[in-house]
C-alpha positions as CSV (number, residue, x, y, z in Angstrom):
1,M,7.2,27.2,11.1
2,K,5.1,25.9,14.0
3,T,6.3,23.2,16.4
4,I,4.1,20.1,16.3
5,A,3.5,17.3,18.8
6,A,1.7,13.9,18.6
7,I,1.6,10.5,20.3
8,A,3.8,8.4,18.1
9,T,2.9,5.0,19.5
10,P,-0.5,3.1,19.0
11,H,-3.5,4.4,20.9
12,A,-3.6,1.4,23.3
13,A,-2.3,0.5,26.7
14,G,1.3,-0.8,26.7
15,G,4.6,-0.9,28.5
16,I,5.7,2.5,27.2
17,A,4.4,5.3,25.0
18,V,6.3,7.9,23.0
19,V,5.1,11.5,22.5
20,R,7.1,13.3,19.7
21,V,7.7,17.0,19.4
22,S,9.4,18.6,16.3
23,G,10.1,22.1,15.2
24,P,12.0,25.2,16.1
25,K,10.7,25.4,19.7
26,A,10.7,21.6,20.3
27,L,13.4,21.7,23.0
28,S,12.0,24.7,24.9
29,I,8.5,23.3,24.8
30,A,9.7,19.9,26.0
31,G,11.7,21.7,28.8
32,A,8.5,23.3,30.0
33,C,7.0,19.8,30.6
34,F,10.1,18.0,32.0
35,R,12.3,18.1,35.0
36,S,15.6,16.2,34.7
37,V,17.1,14.6,37.8
38,S,20.4,16.2,36.7
39,G,18.8,19.6,36.4
40,K,19.9,19.8,32.7
41,Q,17.4,21.4,30.3
42,P,16.6,19.8,27.0
43,A,18.0,22.9,25.2
44,E,21.4,22.2,26.8
45,M,21.5,18.6,25.7
46,E,23.5,17.3,22.7
47,G,21.8,15.4,19.9
48,Y,21.3,11.6,20.3
49,T,21.4,11.9,24.1
50,C,18.7,11.1,26.7
51,T,18.0,11.8,30.3
52,Y,15.7,10.6,33.1
53,G,13.3,12.8,34.9
54,T,9.7,13.8,35.7
55,F,7.0,14.8,33.1
56,C,4.7,17.6,34.3
57,T,2.3,20.3,33.1
58,P,3.6,23.8,32.4
59,D,2.4,24.9,35.9
60,G,4.3,22.1,37.6
61,K,1.8,19.4,38.2
62,E,3.6,16.0,38.0
63,L,2.2,13.5,35.5
64,D,4.7,10.6,35.2
65,D,8.4,9.8,35.2
66,G,10.4,8.6,32.1
67,I,13.0,9.4,29.5
68,L,13.5,12.4,27.3
69,T,15.6,12.0,24.1
70,V,16.9,14.9,22.1
71,F,17.7,14.9,18.3
72,R,19.4,18.0,16.9
73,A,18.7,19.5,13.5
74,P,19.5,18.5,10.8
75,H,20.4,15.0,12.1
76,S,16.9,14.0,13.1
77,Y,14.0,12.2,11.3
78,T,12.3,15.5,10.4
79,G,15.5,17.5,9.9
80,E,14.4,19.8,12.7
81,D,15.0,19.8,16.5
82,V,13.1,16.8,17.9
83,A,12.3,15.7,21.4
84,E,10.8,12.3,22.2
85,L,9.2,11.8,25.6
86,S,8.9,8.1,26.6
87,C,6.4,7.6,29.4
88,H,4.4,4.7,30.8
89,G,2.0,3.4,28.2
90,G,-1.3,4.2,29.8
91,L,-3.9,6.0,27.6
92,Y,-4.7,8.6,30.2
93,V,-1.2,9.6,31.2
94,T,-0.1,9.7,27.5
95,G,-3.0,11.9,26.7
96,Q,-2.3,14.2,29.6
97,L,1.4,14.5,28.5
98,L,0.3,15.5,25.0
99,E,-2.1,18.1,26.4
100,A,0.7,19.5,28.5
101,L,2.9,19.9,25.4
102,L,0.1,21.6,23.6
103,A,-0.5,23.9,26.5
104,A,3.2,24.8,26.4
105,G,2.9,26.0,22.8
106,A,3.0,23.0,20.5
107,A,0.4,22.5,17.8
108,P,-1.3,19.1,17.1
109,A,0.5,17.3,14.3
110,E,-1.6,16.4,11.2
111,P,-1.6,12.9,9.7
112,G,1.9,12.2,8.3
113,E,3.2,15.6,9.2
114,F,6.5,14.4,10.8
115,T,7.3,12.4,7.6
116,K,6.1,15.3,5.4
117,R,8.6,17.6,7.1
118,A,11.3,14.9,6.5
119,F,10.5,15.1,2.8
120,L,10.4,18.9,2.7
121,S,13.8,19.0,4.5
122,G,15.3,16.7,1.8
123,K,15.7,13.8,4.2
124,M,13.9,11.5,1.8
125,T,12.3,11.4,-1.7
126,L,8.5,11.2,-2.1
127,T,8.6,7.5,-3.0
128,Q,10.7,6.8,0.0
129,A,8.2,8.7,2.2
130,E,5.3,6.7,0.8
131,A,7.3,3.5,1.6
132,V,7.2,4.4,5.3
133,M,3.5,3.4,5.6
134,D,4.3,0.3,3.5
135,V,6.8,-0.7,6.2
136,I,4.3,-0.1,8.9
137,G,1.6,-2.1,7.1
138,A,3.8,-5.0,6.0
139,A,2.1,-8.3,6.8
140,G,5.1,-10.6,6.1
141,Q,8.8,-10.9,5.3
142,R,8.4,-10.4,1.5
143,E,6.2,-7.4,2.0
144,L,8.7,-5.9,4.4
145,S,11.6,-6.6,2.0
146,F,9.8,-4.7,-0.8
147,A,8.8,-1.9,1.5
148,R,12.4,-1.5,2.8
149,A,13.7,-1.6,-0.7
150,Q,11.3,1.3,-1.6
151,Q,12.4,3.1,1.5
152,N,16.0,2.7,0.4
153,G,15.2,4.3,-3.0
154,A,14.7,1.3,-5.3
155,L,11.8,2.9,-7.3
156,F,13.4,6.3,-7.2
157,R,16.5,4.9,-8.9
158,R,14.5,3.1,-11.5
159,V,12.5,6.2,-12.4
160,Q,15.7,8.3,-12.5
161,Q,17.2,5.8,-15.0
162,I,14.1,6.3,-17.2
163,S,14.3,10.0,-16.8
164,Q,18.0,10.1,-17.8
165,G,17.1,8.7,-21.3
166,L,14.3,11.3,-21.7
167,V,16.6,14.1,-20.5
168,R,19.3,13.1,-23.0
169,S,16.8,13.4,-25.8
170,L,15.6,16.8,-24.5
171,G,19.3,17.9,-24.2
172,D,19.9,17.0,-27.8
173,L,16.9,18.9,-29.0
174,A,17.8,22.0,-26.9
175,A,21.4,22.0,-28.1
176,W,20.5,21.6,-31.7
177,A,17.8,24.3,-31.5
178,D,19.9,26.9,-29.6
179,Y,23.2,26.5,-31.5
180,P,22.2,25.7,-35.1
181,E,25.5,27.1,-36.4
182,D,27.8,25.0,-34.2
183,E,28.9,21.5,-35.3
184,I,26.2,19.7,-33.4
185,P,24.7,16.6,-35.0
186,A,21.3,17.3,-36.3
187,V,18.3,15.7,-34.5
188,T,16.4,13.8,-37.0
189,P,12.9,12.2,-36.5
190,E,14.6,8.8,-37.0
191,S,17.3,9.3,-34.3
192,L,14.8,10.8,-31.9
193,E,12.4,7.9,-32.3
194,A,15.3,5.4,-31.8
195,S,16.2,7.1,-28.5
196,L,12.6,7.3,-27.2
197,R,11.5,3.7,-27.9
198,P,13.6,2.2,-25.1
199,V,12.2,4.8,-22.7
200,V,8.6,3.7,-23.6
201,T,9.7,0.0,-23.0
202,Q,11.1,0.9,-19.6
203,L,7.9,2.7,-18.7
204,E,5.8,-0.3,-19.7
205,E,8.0,-2.7,-17.8
206,T,7.7,-0.5,-14.7
207,L,4.0,-0.1,-15.0
208,A,3.7,-3.9,-15.3
209,T,4.8,-4.1,-11.6
210,Y,1.8,-2.2,-10.4
211,T,-0.5,-5.2,-9.9
212,Y,2.1,-7.1,-7.9
213,G,2.9,-3.9,-5.9
214,R,-0.7,-3.2,-5.1
215,I,-1.2,-6.8,-3.9
216,L,2.0,-6.6,-1.7
217,R,0.7,-3.3,-0.2
218,S,-3.0,-4.2,0.2
219,G,-3.3,-7.9,-0.1
220,V,-5.3,-10.1,-2.5
221,S,-9.0,-9.4,-2.4
222,A,-10.5,-12.9,-2.5
223,V,-14.2,-13.7,-2.6
224,I,-15.8,-17.1,-1.7
225,V,-18.8,-17.8,-3.9
226,G,-21.0,-20.8,-4.6
227,K,-24.6,-21.8,-4.2
228,P,-26.1,-22.2,-0.7
229,N,-24.9,-25.0,1.6
230,V,-21.8,-26.0,-0.3
231,G,-19.6,-25.0,2.7
232,K,-18.6,-21.4,1.9
233,S,-18.8,-20.2,5.5
234,T,-17.1,-23.4,6.8
235,L,-14.2,-22.6,4.4
236,F,-14.2,-19.0,5.5
237,N,-14.0,-20.0,9.2
238,L,-11.2,-22.5,8.4
239,L,-9.1,-19.8,6.6
240,S,-9.8,-17.1,9.2
241,G,-9.0,-19.4,12.1
242,C,-12.2,-18.6,14.0
243,N,-16.0,-18.9,13.7
244,R,-16.7,-15.6,12.0
245,S,-19.5,-16.9,9.7
246,I,-22.6,-18.7,11.0
247,V,-22.7,-22.3,9.7
248,T,-26.1,-24.1,9.6
249,E,-27.9,-26.5,7.3
250,I,-30.4,-23.8,6.4
251,A,-29.9,-22.5,2.9
252,G,-29.4,-18.8,2.7
253,T,-28.0,-18.4,6.2
254,T,-25.3,-15.9,5.0
255,R,-27.2,-12.7,3.9
256,D,-24.4,-10.1,4.0
257,V,-20.7,-10.0,3.2
258,V,-18.4,-11.1,6.1
259,E,-14.8,-9.8,5.8
260,E,-11.5,-10.9,7.3
261,E,-7.8,-10.3,6.6
262,I,-5.9,-13.6,6.8
263,R,-2.4,-14.9,6.0
264,L,-2.2,-18.0,3.7
265,G,1.4,-19.0,3.3
266,N,3.3,-16.0,1.9
267,V,0.1,-14.2,0.7
268,T,-2.2,-11.9,2.6
269,L,-5.9,-12.4,1.6
270,R,-8.6,-9.9,2.2
271,L,-11.3,-12.6,2.4
272,W,-15.0,-12.1,1.7
273,D,-17.7,-14.7,2.5
274,T,-20.8,-13.9,0.5
275,A,-24.4,-15.0,0.2
276,G,-25.1,-18.1,-1.8
277,L,-25.6,-17.3,-5.5
278,R,-29.1,-18.6,-6.5
279,E,-32.5,-17.4,-7.7
280,T,-34.6,-16.5,-4.6
281,Q,-37.8,-14.7,-3.7
282,D,-36.5,-13.6,-0.3
283,I,-36.0,-9.9,-0.6
284,I,-33.2,-9.7,2.0
285,E,-31.4,-12.7,0.5
286,Q,-31.7,-11.0,-3.0
287,M,-29.9,-8.0,-1.6
288,G,-27.1,-10.4,-0.3
289,V,-26.9,-12.0,-3.7
290,Q,-26.5,-8.6,-5.4
291,I,-23.7,-7.7,-3.0
292,A,-22.0,-11.0,-3.7
293,E,-22.2,-10.5,-7.5
294,E,-20.7,-7.0,-7.1
295,R,-17.8,-8.4,-5.0
296,L,-17.3,-11.1,-7.6
297,R,-16.5,-8.4,-10.2
298,Q,-14.1,-6.5,-7.8
299,A,-12.0,-9.5,-6.5
300,D,-8.4,-10.3,-7.4
301,L,-9.2,-14.0,-6.7
302,I,-12.3,-16.1,-6.8
303,L,-12.7,-19.2,-4.6
304,A,-15.6,-21.0,-6.3
305,V,-17.0,-23.7,-4.0
306,F,-18.9,-26.9,-5.1
307,D,-20.4,-29.7,-3.2
308,T,-18.7,-33.1,-4.0
309,A,-21.7,-34.9,-2.7
310,R,-24.0,-33.4,-5.4
311,P,-23.8,-33.3,-9.1
312,L,-23.7,-29.9,-10.8
313,D,-27.1,-28.3,-11.0
314,A,-28.7,-25.1,-12.5
315,D,-27.4,-23.0,-9.6
316,D,-23.8,-24.2,-10.0
317,R,-23.9,-23.5,-13.7
318,R,-25.5,-20.1,-13.2
319,M,-22.7,-19.3,-10.8
320,M,-20.1,-20.5,-13.2
321,E,-21.5,-18.3,-16.0
322,Q,-21.2,-15.3,-13.7
323,L,-17.5,-15.7,-13.1
324,P,-15.5,-12.9,-14.8
325,A,-13.2,-14.3,-17.5
326,Q,-10.2,-12.1,-16.5
327,Q,-10.0,-13.0,-12.8
328,P,-8.1,-16.2,-11.6
329,V,-10.5,-18.8,-10.2
330,I,-9.7,-21.7,-7.8
331,A,-12.5,-24.3,-7.9
332,I,-12.9,-26.1,-4.5
333,A,-14.7,-29.4,-4.4
334,N,-15.8,-29.4,-0.8
335,K,-17.0,-32.3,1.3
336,S,-14.6,-34.6,-0.4
337,D,-14.9,-37.0,2.5
338,Q,-18.4,-37.9,1.3
339,T,-19.5,-40.2,-1.6
340,A,-18.6,-38.3,-4.8
341,R,-21.4,-37.4,-7.1
342,L,-19.7,-34.4,-8.6
343,D,-17.9,-35.0,-11.9
344,L,-14.5,-33.4,-11.3
345,E,-13.6,-33.6,-15.0
346,Q,-16.3,-31.0,-15.7
347,L,-14.6,-28.6,-13.4
348,Q,-11.1,-29.5,-14.6
349,K,-12.2,-28.6,-18.2
350,R,-13.3,-25.2,-17.0
351,F,-10.7,-24.2,-14.3
352,S,-6.9,-24.4,-14.1
353,Y,-7.1,-25.1,-10.4
354,V,-9.4,-27.7,-8.9
355,I,-8.8,-28.7,-5.3
356,P,-10.7,-31.4,-3.4
357,M,-11.2,-30.2,0.2
358,T,-13.0,-31.1,3.5
359,A,-13.2,-27.6,5.0
360,K,-14.7,-28.8,8.3
361,D,-11.6,-30.9,8.9
362,G,-9.0,-28.7,7.2
363,D,-8.2,-31.4,4.6
364,G,-6.9,-29.8,1.3
365,L,-5.7,-26.5,3.0
366,E,-2.1,-27.1,2.0
367,A,-3.1,-27.7,-1.7
368,L,-5.1,-24.4,-1.6
369,R,-2.1,-22.6,-0.1
370,Q,0.2,-23.8,-2.9
371,A,-2.3,-22.8,-5.6
372,V,-2.7,-19.3,-4.1
373,E,1.1,-18.9,-3.9
374,Q,1.5,-20.0,-7.6
375,L,-0.9,-17.3,-8.6
376,F,0.3,-14.4,-6.4
377,Y,3.8,-15.1,-5.0
378,T,6.2,-14.1,-7.8
379,E,9.8,-14.9,-6.9
380,Q,11.1,-13.4,-10.2
381,V,10.1,-10.0,-9.0
382,T,12.8,-9.0,-6.5
383,P,12.8,-6.0,-4.1
384,E,15.8,-4.2,-5.6
385,L,14.1,-3.8,-9.0
386,G,11.7,-1.1,-7.6
387,I,8.0,-1.6,-8.0
388,V,5.0,0.7,-8.4
389,S,3.0,0.3,-5.2
390,N,0.2,2.9,-5.4
391,A,-2.2,4.6,-7.8
392,R,-0.4,8.0,-7.7
393,Q,2.9,6.5,-8.9
394,K,1.0,4.5,-11.6
395,Q,-0.8,7.7,-12.8
396,C,2.5,9.6,-13.1
397,L,4.1,6.8,-15.2
398,E,1.0,6.5,-17.4
399,Q,1.0,10.3,-18.0
400,A,4.7,10.1,-19.0
401,K,4.1,7.2,-21.3
402,E,1.1,9.0,-22.9
403,Q,3.1,12.2,-23.6
404,I,6.0,10.2,-25.1
405,Q,3.6,8.3,-27.3
406,L,2.1,11.5,-28.5
407,A,5.6,12.8,-29.2
408,L,6.3,9.7,-31.3
409,D,3.0,10.1,-33.2
410,A,3.8,13.8,-33.8
411,L,7.2,12.7,-35.3
412,A,5.5,10.2,-37.5
413,Q,3.1,12.9,-38.8
414,G,6.0,15.3,-39.5
415,E,5.2,17.9,-36.8
416,L,7.9,20.5,-35.9
417,L,10.4,19.4,-33.3
418,D,9.3,22.3,-31.1
419,A,5.9,20.6,-30.6
420,V,7.7,17.3,-29.8
421,T,9.9,19.0,-27.3
422,V,6.8,20.4,-25.4
423,L,5.4,16.9,-25.1
424,L,8.7,15.4,-23.9
425,E,9.0,18.1,-21.3
426,E,5.5,17.3,-20.0
427,A,6.6,13.6,-19.8
428,A,9.7,14.6,-17.8
429,D,7.5,16.7,-15.4
430,S,5.4,13.6,-14.8
431,L,8.4,11.6,-13.8
432,L,9.7,14.4,-11.5
433,S,6.3,14.5,-9.9
434,L,6.5,10.8,-9.2
435,T,9.8,11.2,-7.3
436,G,8.8,14.5,-5.7
437,E,11.6,16.5,-7.3
438,R,8.9,18.7,-8.9
439,V,5.5,18.4,-7.2
440,S,2.6,20.6,-6.2
441,E,1.7,21.4,-2.6
442,A,-1.7,19.7,-3.2
443,V,-0.1,16.4,-4.2
444,V,2.2,16.5,-1.2
445,D,-0.8,17.2,1.1
446,D,-2.7,14.3,-0.5
447,V,0.1,11.8,-0.1
448,F,0.7,12.5,3.6
449,S,-3.0,12.8,4.5
450,R,-3.1,9.0,4.2
451,F,-0.5,8.5,7.0
452,C,-1.4,7.9,10.6
453,V,-1.0,10.8,13.1
454,G,2.4,10.7,14.8
455,K,4.3,9.5,11.8
C-alpha cells in the first residue's frame, strides 16, 4: 500500500499547520525531511512521542523548524504508522513541506483517504466514519452532540439491534430447513410474520429520524418570499447581520437569489432572499420570480412577508396561493411600527405562526427565533438514540424495509419459505451495507469522496 501525505489543517495562514503522513514508509519518508536536534530518526521513536527539529527538502535545503510527532501502527488514527509534522502556519512554507514529502516518496492523499484507511483497518464503522465530517461541520452544541453520538456508534448500535431481530428469523428458517428431522419447532407463516412486524416498526421509527438528521447536518433551507417592497431584503439583512441584500424603495430591486448561512437560536438556517413575487413585464425580473418560485418548492421553511401598512392585495393573495401545503410557513407582518391596515386575522386563519415585526429595527426577532425553534428544535430526539443523517443511510434502511415487506406479502400469498428467505437475506445485506460490515468498494469510495483532503 502506498504511503500518503496531505496538509491536515485549513488552507489559510495561521499560527501552526500540520502535514500528515500515513502508510508503511511514513516514518522513513518523514525522516528524509526532518533533522531532529537530538539526532534521533523518526523510525527510532516510540509511538505517541514527539521531537523538535528542522524540516528540510530531501536534498537538505532547510524550510522551517517545528515538531514531529510519531504514531505507531496499529495505535494511530489510520491504523498505520503515522507522522505529523507541525510547522509555522504560512501557506508557502506548508506547501513546500508537503512538496518535500512527496519528493521523498509519498503520494498525495485523496479526499477522506486517512479516514478511509481507518475504516478499512477496522478502527471505526462506516457510520462512525461518516460522522467525522458531521463533527467538523457542526454549527452548534446540539449538532456537535449528535455528531459525537454518531461517532461513538449510536446509529451503528441501533441498526445492529434491528439486524438481530432479522437474523433470528433467518436462523430459525435455516435451522428448520437444514434439520427437518430434528426436534426443531416448525417455522409457520404466522410465527414468522409475528417476528418480522417489530422489525418493520423499528425500521420505520429509524427512518422517521432522517428529516431531523438532515437538518442537523445541513441546516434548515429557509426562503423569504413576498411581493416587492414588503421588507424581504431588510429581514434578510437583519438575520444575516450585515447588508447582503440591497434595500431601496424601488420595486423589483432584488432580481436574483441571495444566500447566507446564519444561526438563529439553536437552529442553523440556509437563508435565501428572493425576488418579489408578482406579475411583471420585465424579462430579467421574470427570471428572478421564476427562481424564487423554484426555491419556494425546495425550502424546508417559508418566511412569508407582508406589509402591515397595506391591506392584502392581489399580489399577496397570489403569493399565498403559491405556498406549498406541505412546508411550514411563518407569516411575518413587517413594518408593524406603522399604522396598521393589514388585517392580521386573515393571516391567522391561514397560518399557524403570525409574527409582527419591524425588521429595520430588529423588533420581533425574538418571537421569530422562538417560532423557528418550535418547528425545528426537537428536544425529544436525543443523541444516544442514533439518527439517520444522510441519503445513503436512508436508502439502505428503505431497501431493507422494502425487502421485508415483500417477504410479508409473499407469506400472505402462500409462497414457499425459500423465496421468503431470499428476500430476508437481501434485507440483511442492506443493513450490513449501512454499517459497512458488508459493502462494495464503489460505495466506500463514494462515501469518502465527500470528505476534505487531509482527513
